[in-house]
Jmol script that loads the backbone (N, CA, C; Angstrom):
load data "model"
ATOM      1  N   MET A   1     -51.779 -22.634 -21.712  1.00  0.00           N
ATOM      2  CA  MET A   1     -50.701 -23.023 -21.140  1.00  0.00           C
ATOM      3  C   MET A   1     -50.648 -23.385 -19.547  1.00  0.00           C
ATOM      4  N   LYS A   2     -51.551 -22.892 -19.024  1.00  0.00           N
ATOM      5  CA  LYS A   2     -51.771 -23.146 -17.422  1.00  0.00           C
ATOM      6  C   LYS A   2     -52.412 -24.714 -17.637  1.00  0.00           C
ATOM      7  N   LEU A   3     -53.142 -25.230 -18.387  1.00  0.00           N
ATOM      8  CA  LEU A   3     -53.660 -26.349 -18.419  1.00  0.00           C
ATOM      9  C   LEU A   3     -52.305 -27.347 -18.362  1.00  0.00           C
ATOM     10  N   THR A   4     -51.532 -27.083 -19.300  1.00  0.00           N
ATOM     11  CA  THR A   4     -50.473 -27.995 -19.278  1.00  0.00           C
ATOM     12  C   THR A   4     -49.581 -28.049 -18.111  1.00  0.00           C
ATOM     13  N   ALA A   5     -49.428 -26.988 -17.525  1.00  0.00           N
ATOM     14  CA  ALA A   5     -48.580 -26.935 -16.393  1.00  0.00           C
ATOM     15  C   ALA A   5     -49.219 -27.676 -15.268  1.00  0.00           C
ATOM     16  N   VAL A   6     -50.652 -27.640 -15.189  1.00  0.00           N
ATOM     17  CA  VAL A   6     -51.448 -28.431 -14.229  1.00  0.00           C
ATOM     18  C   VAL A   6     -51.213 -29.790 -14.515  1.00  0.00           C
ATOM     19  N   LEU A   7     -51.242 -30.197 -15.855  1.00  0.00           N
ATOM     20  CA  LEU A   7     -50.919 -31.695 -16.202  1.00  0.00           C
ATOM     21  C   LEU A   7     -49.563 -32.270 -15.761  1.00  0.00           C
ATOM     22  N   LEU A   8     -48.657 -31.420 -16.109  1.00  0.00           N
ATOM     23  CA  LEU A   8     -47.184 -31.661 -15.755  1.00  0.00           C
ATOM     24  C   LEU A   8     -47.141 -31.902 -14.318  1.00  0.00           C
ATOM     25  N   LEU A   9     -47.774 -31.156 -13.650  1.00  0.00           N
ATOM     26  CA  LEU A   9     -47.518 -31.167 -11.815  1.00  0.00           C
ATOM     27  C   LEU A   9     -48.270 -32.431 -11.452  1.00  0.00           C
ATOM     28  N   VAL A  10     -49.500 -32.780 -12.159  1.00  0.00           N
ATOM     29  CA  VAL A  10     -50.268 -34.036 -11.719  1.00  0.00           C
ATOM     30  C   VAL A  10     -49.393 -35.222 -12.109  1.00  0.00           C
ATOM     31  N   THR A  11     -48.885 -35.218 -13.319  1.00  0.00           N
ATOM     32  CA  THR A  11     -47.624 -36.388 -13.862  1.00  0.00           C
ATOM     33  C   THR A  11     -46.906 -36.701 -12.713  1.00  0.00           C
ATOM     34  N   LEU A  12     -45.900 -35.514 -12.308  1.00  0.00           N
ATOM     35  CA  LEU A  12     -45.020 -35.413 -11.134  1.00  0.00           C
ATOM     36  C   LEU A  12     -45.499 -36.098  -9.999  1.00  0.00           C
ATOM     37  N   MET A  13     -46.842 -35.766  -9.516  1.00  0.00           N
ATOM     38  CA  MET A  13     -46.973 -36.216  -8.358  1.00  0.00           C
ATOM     39  C   MET A  13     -47.454 -37.562  -8.553  1.00  0.00           C
ATOM     40  N   THR A  14     -48.068 -38.001  -9.529  1.00  0.00           N
ATOM     41  CA  THR A  14     -48.220 -39.414  -9.678  1.00  0.00           C
ATOM     42  C   THR A  14     -47.215 -40.381  -9.928  1.00  0.00           C
ATOM     43  N   CYS A  15     -46.042 -39.879 -10.828  1.00  0.00           N
ATOM     44  CA  CYS A  15     -45.049 -40.665 -10.823  1.00  0.00           C
ATOM     45  C   CYS A  15     -44.291 -40.941  -9.715  1.00  0.00           C
ATOM     46  N   CYS A  16     -44.055 -39.747  -8.842  1.00  0.00           N
ATOM     47  CA  CYS A  16     -43.289 -39.616  -7.789  1.00  0.00           C
ATOM     48  C   CYS A  16     -43.931 -40.596  -6.464  1.00  0.00           C
ATOM     49  N   TYR A  17     -45.310 -40.483  -6.609  1.00  0.00           N
ATOM     50  CA  TYR A  17     -45.904 -41.123  -5.436  1.00  0.00           C
ATOM     51  C   TYR A  17     -45.599 -42.557  -5.661  1.00  0.00           C
ATOM     52  N   SER A  18     -45.559 -43.148  -6.739  1.00  0.00           N
ATOM     53  CA  SER A  18     -45.336 -44.854  -6.798  1.00  0.00           C
ATOM     54  C   SER A  18     -43.796 -44.792  -6.751  1.00  0.00           C
ATOM     55  N   ALA A  19     -43.400 -45.957  -6.426  1.00  0.00           N
ATOM     56  CA  ALA A  19     -41.989 -46.449  -6.097  1.00  0.00           C
ATOM     57  C   ALA A  19     -41.169 -45.853  -7.255  1.00  0.00           C
ATOM     58  N   THR A  20     -41.386 -46.049  -8.414  1.00  0.00           N
ATOM     59  CA  THR A  20     -40.530 -45.836  -9.604  1.00  0.00           C
ATOM     60  C   THR A  20     -41.525 -45.242 -10.395  1.00  0.00           C
ATOM     61  N   ALA A  21     -40.917 -44.691 -11.626  1.00  0.00           N
ATOM     62  CA  ALA A  21     -41.560 -44.150 -12.887  1.00  0.00           C
ATOM     63  C   ALA A  21     -41.762 -45.546 -13.503  1.00  0.00           C
ATOM     64  N   VAL A  22     -41.074 -46.522 -13.484  1.00  0.00           N
ATOM     65  CA  VAL A  22     -41.333 -47.651 -14.144  1.00  0.00           C
ATOM     66  C   VAL A  22     -42.791 -48.366 -13.813  1.00  0.00           C
ATOM     67  N   GLU A  23     -42.895 -48.305 -12.579  1.00  0.00           N
ATOM     68  CA  GLU A  23     -44.388 -48.688 -11.821  1.00  0.00           C
ATOM     69  C   GLU A  23     -45.414 -47.950 -12.575  1.00  0.00           C
ATOM     70  N   THR A  24     -45.168 -46.661 -12.926  1.00  0.00           N
ATOM     71  CA  THR A  24     -46.330 -45.764 -13.324  1.00  0.00           C
ATOM     72  C   THR A  24     -46.881 -46.472 -14.617  1.00  0.00           C
ATOM     73  N   CYS A  25     -48.222 -46.537 -14.575  1.00  0.00           N
ATOM     74  CA  CYS A  25     -48.541 -47.260 -15.965  1.00  0.00           C
ATOM     75  C   CYS A  25     -48.372 -46.528 -17.238  1.00  0.00           C
ATOM     76  N   PRO A  26     -47.967 -47.810 -17.991  1.00  0.00           N
ATOM     77  CA  PRO A  26     -47.447 -47.131 -19.444  1.00  0.00           C
ATOM     78  C   PRO A  26     -48.588 -46.478 -20.118  1.00  0.00           C
ATOM     79  N   LEU A  27     -49.757 -46.833 -19.939  1.00  0.00           N
ATOM     80  CA  LEU A  27     -50.812 -46.288 -20.529  1.00  0.00           C
ATOM     81  C   LEU A  27     -50.872 -44.749 -20.296  1.00  0.00           C
ATOM     82  N   LEU A  28     -50.523 -44.273 -19.135  1.00  0.00           N
ATOM     83  CA  LEU A  28     -50.678 -43.104 -18.688  1.00  0.00           C
ATOM     84  C   LEU A  28     -49.825 -42.142 -19.440  1.00  0.00           C
ATOM     85  N   LEU A  29     -48.609 -42.759 -19.784  1.00  0.00           N
ATOM     86  CA  LEU A  29     -47.504 -41.975 -20.460  1.00  0.00           C
ATOM     87  C   LEU A  29     -47.902 -41.905 -21.869  1.00  0.00           C
ATOM     88  N   ASP A  30     -48.508 -42.967 -22.446  1.00  0.00           N
ATOM     89  CA  ASP A  30     -49.048 -43.061 -23.905  1.00  0.00           C
ATOM     90  C   ASP A  30     -50.273 -42.037 -23.855  1.00  0.00           C
ATOM     91  N   VAL A  31     -51.140 -42.074 -23.101  1.00  0.00           N
ATOM     92  CA  VAL A  31     -52.117 -41.036 -23.080  1.00  0.00           C
ATOM     93  C   VAL A  31     -51.616 -39.591 -23.036  1.00  0.00           C
ATOM     94  N   LEU A  32     -50.850 -39.380 -22.022  1.00  0.00           N
ATOM     95  CA  LEU A  32     -50.258 -38.115 -22.047  1.00  0.00           C
ATOM     96  C   LEU A  32     -49.539 -37.580 -23.032  1.00  0.00           C
ATOM     97  N   THR A  33     -48.710 -38.566 -23.729  1.00  0.00           N
ATOM     98  CA  THR A  33     -47.915 -38.211 -24.860  1.00  0.00           C
ATOM     99  C   THR A  33     -48.836 -37.758 -26.129  1.00  0.00           C
ATOM    100  N   LYS A  34     -49.735 -38.777 -26.136  1.00  0.00           N
ATOM    101  CA  LYS A  34     -50.885 -38.494 -27.511  1.00  0.00           C
ATOM    102  C   LYS A  34     -51.604 -37.119 -27.126  1.00  0.00           C
ATOM    103  N   PHE A  35     -51.864 -36.848 -25.949  1.00  0.00           N
ATOM    104  CA  PHE A  35     -52.661 -35.579 -25.537  1.00  0.00           C
ATOM    105  C   PHE A  35     -51.647 -34.385 -26.227  1.00  0.00           C
ATOM    106  N   LEU A  36     -50.402 -34.387 -25.868  1.00  0.00           N
ATOM    107  CA  LEU A  36     -49.652 -33.418 -26.276  1.00  0.00           C
ATOM    108  C   LEU A  36     -49.205 -33.483 -27.858  1.00  0.00           C
ATOM    109  N   LEU A  37     -48.975 -34.421 -28.311  1.00  0.00           N
ATOM    110  CA  LEU A  37     -48.326 -34.439 -29.716  1.00  0.00           C
ATOM    111  C   LEU A  37     -49.177 -35.218 -30.642  1.00  0.00           C
ATOM    112  N   ALA A  38     -50.076 -36.066 -30.320  1.00  0.00           N
ATOM    113  CA  ALA A  38     -50.545 -36.701 -31.468  1.00  0.00           C
ATOM    114  C   ALA A  38     -51.761 -35.998 -31.982  1.00  0.00           C
ATOM    115  N   SER A  39     -52.496 -36.540 -33.320  1.00  0.00           N
ATOM    116  CA  SER A  39     -53.595 -36.029 -33.751  1.00  0.00           C
ATOM    117  C   SER A  39     -54.902 -36.108 -32.796  1.00  0.00           C
ATOM    118  N   HIS A  40     -56.058 -35.325 -32.914  1.00  0.00           N
ATOM    119  CA  HIS A  40     -57.239 -35.689 -32.383  1.00  0.00           C
ATOM    120  C   HIS A  40     -57.781 -37.196 -32.083  1.00  0.00           C
ATOM    121  N   GLU A  41     -57.390 -37.431 -33.523  1.00  0.00           N
ATOM    122  CA  GLU A  41     -58.255 -38.853 -33.737  1.00  0.00           C
ATOM    123  C   GLU A  41     -57.269 -39.932 -32.784  1.00  0.00           C
ATOM    124  N   ASP A  42     -55.889 -39.774 -32.942  1.00  0.00           N
ATOM    125  CA  ASP A  42     -55.086 -40.753 -32.271  1.00  0.00           C
ATOM    126  C   ASP A  42     -55.417 -40.510 -30.635  1.00  0.00           C
ATOM    127  N   TYR A  43     -55.366 -39.408 -30.223  1.00  0.00           N
ATOM    128  CA  TYR A  43     -55.693 -39.003 -28.813  1.00  0.00           C
ATOM    129  C   TYR A  43     -57.147 -39.913 -28.338  1.00  0.00           C
ATOM    130  N   MET A  44     -58.207 -39.494 -29.038  1.00  0.00           N
ATOM    131  CA  MET A  44     -59.399 -40.108 -28.765  1.00  0.00           C
ATOM    132  C   MET A  44     -59.395 -41.555 -28.865  1.00  0.00           C
ATOM    133  N   GLU A  45     -58.904 -42.144 -29.619  1.00  0.00           N
ATOM    134  CA  GLU A  45     -58.545 -43.707 -29.695  1.00  0.00           C
ATOM    135  C   GLU A  45     -57.844 -44.075 -28.363  1.00  0.00           C
ATOM    136  N   ALA A  46     -56.867 -43.467 -28.038  1.00  0.00           N
ATOM    137  CA  ALA A  46     -55.914 -43.674 -26.868  1.00  0.00           C
ATOM    138  C   ALA A  46     -56.845 -43.678 -25.523  1.00  0.00           C
ATOM    139  N   ILE A  47     -57.924 -42.793 -25.456  1.00  0.00           N
ATOM    140  CA  ILE A  47     -58.791 -42.648 -24.216  1.00  0.00           C
ATOM    141  C   ILE A  47     -59.911 -43.263 -24.290  1.00  0.00           C
ATOM    142  N   ALA A  48     -60.152 -43.891 -25.499  1.00  0.00           N
ATOM    143  CA  ALA A  48     -61.420 -44.476 -25.650  1.00  0.00           C
ATOM    144  C   ALA A  48     -61.937 -45.652 -24.489  1.00  0.00           C
ATOM    145  N   PRO A  49     -60.938 -46.376 -24.203  1.00  0.00           N
ATOM    146  CA  PRO A  49     -61.290 -47.530 -23.042  1.00  0.00           C
ATOM    147  C   PRO A  49     -61.628 -46.758 -21.715  1.00  0.00           C
ATOM    148  N   PHE A  50     -61.224 -45.591 -21.436  1.00  0.00           N
ATOM    149  CA  PHE A  50     -61.264 -44.881 -20.223  1.00  0.00           C
ATOM    150  C   PHE A  50     -62.359 -43.848 -20.273  1.00  0.00           C
ATOM    151  N   ALA A  51     -63.032 -43.621 -21.379  1.00  0.00           N
ATOM    152  CA  ALA A  51     -63.985 -42.493 -21.644  1.00  0.00           C
ATOM    153  C   ALA A  51     -65.285 -43.394 -21.844  1.00  0.00           C
ATOM    154  N   PRO A  52     -66.290 -43.726 -20.728  1.00  0.00           N
ATOM    155  CA  PRO A  52     -67.285 -44.594 -20.726  1.00  0.00           C
ATOM    156  C   PRO A  52     -68.477 -43.969 -21.313  1.00  0.00           C
ATOM    157  N   THR A  53     -68.573 -42.641 -21.148  1.00  0.00           N
ATOM    158  CA  THR A  53     -69.875 -41.721 -21.517  1.00  0.00           C
ATOM    159  C   THR A  53     -69.611 -40.893 -22.546  1.00  0.00           C
ATOM    160  N   ASP A  54     -70.550 -40.394 -23.325  1.00  0.00           N
ATOM    161  CA  ASP A  54     -70.498 -39.213 -24.205  1.00  0.00           C
ATOM    162  C   ASP A  54     -69.777 -38.127 -23.563  1.00  0.00           C
ATOM    163  N   GLU A  55     -70.191 -38.138 -22.487  1.00  0.00           N
ATOM    164  CA  GLU A  55     -70.088 -36.663 -21.840  1.00  0.00           C
ATOM    165  C   GLU A  55     -68.457 -36.503 -21.372  1.00  0.00           C
ATOM    166  N   VAL A  56     -67.971 -37.767 -20.947  1.00  0.00           N
ATOM    167  CA  VAL A  56     -66.363 -37.751 -20.751  1.00  0.00           C
ATOM    168  C   VAL A  56     -65.755 -37.868 -22.063  1.00  0.00           C
ATOM    169  N   LYS A  57     -66.131 -38.390 -23.096  1.00  0.00           N
ATOM    170  CA  LYS A  57     -65.721 -38.348 -24.267  1.00  0.00           C
ATOM    171  C   LYS A  57     -65.611 -36.889 -24.872  1.00  0.00           C
ATOM    172  N   GLN A  58     -66.615 -36.200 -24.629  1.00  0.00           N
ATOM    173  CA  GLN A  58     -66.633 -34.943 -24.896  1.00  0.00           C
ATOM    174  C   GLN A  58     -65.629 -33.962 -24.388  1.00  0.00           C
ATOM    175  N   ALA A  59     -65.519 -34.089 -22.827  1.00  0.00           N
ATOM    176  CA  ALA A  59     -64.752 -33.477 -22.109  1.00  0.00           C
ATOM    177  C   ALA A  59     -63.050 -33.587 -22.644  1.00  0.00           C
ATOM    178  N   ALA A  60     -62.818 -34.933 -22.977  1.00  0.00           N
ATOM    179  CA  ALA A  60     -61.580 -35.431 -23.410  1.00  0.00           C
ATOM    180  C   ALA A  60     -61.285 -34.716 -24.830  1.00  0.00           C
ATOM    181  N   CYS A  61     -62.556 -34.392 -25.548  1.00  0.00           N
ATOM    182  CA  CYS A  61     -62.228 -33.701 -26.828  1.00  0.00           C
ATOM    183  C   CYS A  61     -61.856 -32.395 -26.593  1.00  0.00           C
ATOM    184  N   ASP A  62     -62.707 -31.771 -25.573  1.00  0.00           N
ATOM    185  CA  ASP A  62     -62.682 -30.395 -25.510  1.00  0.00           C
ATOM    186  C   ASP A  62     -61.051 -30.009 -24.898  1.00  0.00           C
ATOM    187  N   LEU A  63     -60.601 -31.082 -23.992  1.00  0.00           N
ATOM    188  CA  LEU A  63     -59.296 -30.776 -23.531  1.00  0.00           C
ATOM    189  C   LEU A  63     -58.109 -31.037 -24.516  1.00  0.00           C
ATOM    190  N   LYS A  64     -58.452 -31.879 -25.526  1.00  0.00           N
ATOM    191  CA  LYS A  64     -57.553 -32.090 -26.483  1.00  0.00           C
ATOM    192  C   LYS A  64     -57.238 -30.820 -27.577  1.00  0.00           C
ATOM    193  N   GLN A  65     -58.435 -29.955 -27.602  1.00  0.00           N
ATOM    194  CA  GLN A  65     -58.583 -28.478 -28.309  1.00  0.00           C
ATOM    195  C   GLN A  65     -57.473 -27.922 -27.887  1.00  0.00           C
ATOM    196  N   CYS A  66     -57.170 -27.872 -26.439  1.00  0.00           N
ATOM    197  CA  CYS A  66     -56.226 -27.028 -26.003  1.00  0.00           C
ATOM    198  C   CYS A  66     -54.818 -27.209 -26.441  1.00  0.00           C
ATOM    199  N   THR A  67     -54.455 -28.464 -26.645  1.00  0.00           N
ATOM    200  CA  THR A  67     -53.283 -28.862 -27.223  1.00  0.00           C
ATOM    201  C   THR A  67     -53.078 -28.258 -28.605  1.00  0.00           C
ATOM    202  N   LEU A  68     -54.293 -28.381 -29.622  1.00  0.00           N
ATOM    203  CA  LEU A  68     -54.351 -28.031 -30.920  1.00  0.00           C
ATOM    204  C   LEU A  68     -53.704 -26.806 -30.955  1.00  0.00           C
ATOM    205  N   LYS A  69     -54.093 -25.911 -30.182  1.00  0.00           N
ATOM    206  CA  LYS A  69     -53.837 -24.422 -30.277  1.00  0.00           C
ATOM    207  C   LYS A  69     -52.356 -23.953 -30.168  1.00  0.00           C
ATOM    208  N   VAL A  70     -51.607 -24.977 -29.337  1.00  0.00           N
ATOM    209  CA  VAL A  70     -50.135 -24.519 -29.344  1.00  0.00           C
ATOM    210  C   VAL A  70     -49.264 -24.936 -30.485  1.00  0.00           C
ATOM    211  N   SER A  71     -48.273 -24.439 -30.474  1.00  0.00           N
ATOM    212  CA  SER A  71     -47.275 -24.767 -31.537  1.00  0.00           C
ATOM    213  C   SER A  71     -46.661 -26.239 -31.387  1.00  0.00           C
ATOM    214  N   ARG A  72     -46.248 -26.664 -32.451  1.00  0.00           N
ATOM    215  CA  ARG A  72     -45.762 -28.158 -32.361  1.00  0.00           C
ATOM    216  C   ARG A  72     -44.238 -27.848 -31.441  1.00  0.00           C
ATOM    217  N   ALA A  73     -43.785 -26.956 -31.587  1.00  0.00           N
ATOM    218  CA  ALA A  73     -42.385 -26.590 -30.681  1.00  0.00           C
ATOM    219  C   ALA A  73     -42.726 -26.647 -29.220  1.00  0.00           C
ATOM    220  N   THR A  74     -43.947 -25.934 -28.877  1.00  0.00           N
ATOM    221  CA  THR A  74     -44.282 -25.899 -27.564  1.00  0.00           C
ATOM    222  C   THR A  74     -44.578 -27.249 -26.877  1.00  0.00           C
ATOM    223  N   ALA A  75     -45.532 -27.983 -27.838  1.00  0.00           N
ATOM    224  CA  ALA A  75     -46.172 -29.332 -27.429  1.00  0.00           C
ATOM    225  C   ALA A  75     -45.024 -30.348 -27.536  1.00  0.00           C
ATOM    226  N   GLU A  76     -43.654 -30.125 -28.055  1.00  0.00           N
ATOM    227  CA  GLU A  76     -42.547 -30.972 -27.975  1.00  0.00           C
ATOM    228  C   GLU A  76     -41.892 -30.695 -26.668  1.00  0.00           C
ATOM    229  N   ALA A  77     -41.877 -29.342 -26.391  1.00  0.00           N
ATOM    230  CA  ALA A  77     -40.939 -28.923 -25.371  1.00  0.00           C
ATOM    231  C   ALA A  77     -41.761 -29.528 -23.819  1.00  0.00           C
ATOM    232  N   ASN A  78     -43.136 -29.310 -23.974  1.00  0.00           N
ATOM    233  CA  ASN A  78     -43.956 -29.804 -22.884  1.00  0.00           C
ATOM    234  C   ASN A  78     -43.755 -31.551 -22.923  1.00  0.00           C
ATOM    235  N   ALA A  79     -43.816 -32.295 -23.899  1.00  0.00           N
ATOM    236  CA  ALA A  79     -43.397 -33.854 -23.774  1.00  0.00           C
ATOM    237  C   ALA A  79     -42.107 -33.944 -23.228  1.00  0.00           C
ATOM    238  N   GLN A  80     -41.105 -33.052 -23.564  1.00  0.00           N
ATOM    239  CA  GLN A  80     -39.630 -33.416 -23.019  1.00  0.00           C
ATOM    240  C   GLN A  80     -39.661 -33.154 -21.470  1.00  0.00           C
ATOM    241  N   ILE A  81     -40.573 -32.197 -21.067  1.00  0.00           N
ATOM    242  CA  ILE A  81     -40.627 -32.045 -19.624  1.00  0.00           C
ATOM    243  C   ILE A  81     -41.225 -33.142 -19.013  1.00  0.00           C
ATOM    244  N   LEU A  82     -42.189 -33.942 -19.538  1.00  0.00           N
ATOM    245  CA  LEU A  82     -42.795 -34.987 -19.154  1.00  0.00           C
ATOM    246  C   LEU A  82     -41.856 -36.098 -19.010  1.00  0.00           C
ATOM    247  N   GLN A  83     -41.218 -36.003 -20.161  1.00  0.00           N
ATOM    248  CA  GLN A  83     -39.919 -37.326 -20.162  1.00  0.00           C
ATOM    249  C   GLN A  83     -38.789 -37.278 -19.069  1.00  0.00           C
ATOM    250  N   ASN A  84     -38.610 -35.669 -18.984  1.00  0.00           N
ATOM    251  CA  ASN A  84     -37.647 -35.490 -17.804  1.00  0.00           C
ATOM    252  C   ASN A  84     -38.069 -35.687 -16.454  1.00  0.00           C
ATOM    253  N   VAL A  85     -39.541 -35.719 -16.121  1.00  0.00           N
ATOM    254  CA  VAL A  85     -40.002 -35.875 -14.881  1.00  0.00           C
ATOM    255  C   VAL A  85     -40.004 -37.420 -14.660  1.00  0.00           C
ATOM    256  N   MET A  86     -40.341 -38.325 -15.734  1.00  0.00           N
ATOM    257  CA  MET A  86     -40.251 -39.732 -15.697  1.00  0.00           C
ATOM    258  C   MET A  86     -38.883 -40.081 -15.407  1.00  0.00           C
ATOM    259  N   GLU A  87     -38.058 -39.658 -15.984  1.00  0.00           N
ATOM    260  CA  GLU A  87     -36.574 -40.037 -15.559  1.00  0.00           C
ATOM    261  C   GLU A  87     -36.225 -39.680 -14.378  1.00  0.00           C
ATOM    262  N   LYS A  88     -36.444 -38.616 -13.853  1.00  0.00           N
ATOM    263  CA  LYS A  88     -36.109 -38.147 -12.407  1.00  0.00           C
ATOM    264  C   LYS A  88     -37.181 -39.087 -11.551  1.00  0.00           C
ATOM    265  N   CYS A  89     -38.237 -39.461 -11.738  1.00  0.00           N
ATOM    266  CA  CYS A  89     -38.886 -40.242 -10.771  1.00  0.00           C
ATOM    267  C   CYS A  89     -38.268 -41.616 -10.449  1.00  0.00           C
ATOM    268  N   ALA A  90     -37.639 -42.229 -11.936  1.00  0.00           N
ATOM    269  CA  ALA A  90     -37.157 -43.363 -11.784  1.00  0.00           C
ATOM    270  C   ALA A  90     -35.860 -43.557 -10.893  1.00  0.00           C
ATOM    271  N   GLU A  91     -35.161 -42.284 -10.732  1.00  0.00           N
ATOM    272  CA  GLU A  91     -34.365 -42.143  -9.960  1.00  0.00           C
ATOM    273  C   GLU A  91     -34.394 -42.077  -8.242  1.00  0.00           C
ATOM    274  N   LEU A  92     -35.714 -41.912  -8.112  1.00  0.00           N
ATOM    275  CA  LEU A  92     -36.096 -41.991  -6.473  1.00  0.00           C
ATOM    276  C   LEU A  92     -35.972 -43.119  -5.911  1.00  0.00           C
ATOM    277  N   PRO A  93     -35.583 -43.344  -4.642  1.00  0.00           N
ATOM    278  CA  PRO A  93     -35.577 -44.372  -4.222  1.00  0.00           C
ATOM    279  C   PRO A  93     -36.791 -45.052  -3.914  1.00  0.00           C
ATOM    280  N   GLN A  94     -36.998 -46.396  -4.090  1.00  0.00           N
ATOM    281  CA  GLN A  94     -38.182 -47.175  -3.836  1.00  0.00           C
ATOM    282  C   GLN A  94     -38.839 -47.021  -2.594  1.00  0.00           C
ATOM    283  N   LYS A  95     -40.309 -46.723  -2.571  1.00  0.00           N
ATOM    284  CA  LYS A  95     -41.067 -47.022  -1.366  1.00  0.00           C
ATOM    285  C   LYS A  95     -41.663 -48.204  -1.207  1.00  0.00           C
ATOM    286  N   ARG A  96     -41.515 -48.806  -0.024  1.00  0.00           N
ATOM    287  CA  ARG A  96     -42.171 -49.960   0.332  1.00  0.00           C
ATOM    288  C   ARG A  96     -42.893 -49.962   1.538  1.00  0.00           C
TER     289      ARG A  96
END
end "model"
wireframe off; spacefill off
backbone 0.3
color backbone group
């Protein structure tokens, strides 16, 4: 669960650093959603373009194993937190 908290904080930082959540790369949201809710195969497919080496792929695989150990309800609650963060970031004034 600590890993999920770290992921949520990194997401918050990333989203809020940019002008709006809309400017945050939609691929990031897709990968994070699949990290929390999708099957191992779907997650690995989502990160494939970003995992150039076998070592990175193995690290992603190991990371995904953490989410497979939590209940579906917990994963959905964490996904809801991510959605709430993205919505809150969209409300922030734009930085120029």
